[in-house]
C-alpha positions, 0 to 999 in steps of 0.5 A: 371751472375745474371739472369737479362736477359730473354728468349722470347718464344713469344707464343702470336699470331693470334689464329684465323689463328693459327700462332704465332708472330715469324712466322709473323716476320721472314717468313712474314715480315722478321723483327727479334727483340730482344724485348719481348712484354709480361712479361708472354712470357719472361722467367726469374729467380725469381730474375728478376721481369721483366719477369715471374720468372719461370726459376730456372737457366738462361738457355734457347734455342736460338730464331729464331730472334737470328738466324736471326740476325746471318744470318739465312734466312727462306727457304734460304740455308746458310752455311756461318754464325756461327750458322750453324752446318750442323744439324737440331736443334730447337729454342724456337720460336713457329710457328703455329698449323695445322688444325689437331692440330699439333704444329710446332716450327721454327727450323734451318735445316741442310743446315742453312735455317730456317724452320717451317714444322716439328712436335714437335715429330721430334728428332732435336738437341738444342742450349742452350744459356745463356745471359750475361750482358754487363759488364760481366768479363772473366778470361783472361786465356781461349782461347774459346776452348773446352779444354781451355774455357773462364771462366765467373767471 
């Protein structure tokens, strides 16, 4: 894990309508992507010149695109995909500002659907993620459980 991967908050948007690209992609167009359009929005460690180099550690929050690829759908309940937890949790994907200036972030609702109608002041959980390179090796001892986890080499 050398921090080569990044985490895209994708905060670009059409500011005249107050909506950000993740909202357009997931709610309007239903077209998730793993691509990040600007270097400023790609949070990386200082060892990675492909992003903004603002992270100390290569750890981020899950994005709405990742949840969508796993089976999350905007405004449709789904408890049959592996990211379903039965709890509300934030993503790092911005949604919009309302007319009073309140910020909204897309989140996963307790019934597994994707939503964007909660103020940032709500107390939801988070899903931290790390990105690993394709050639990352694991010690063969672990089984992935909490008592015997995989160990990244």
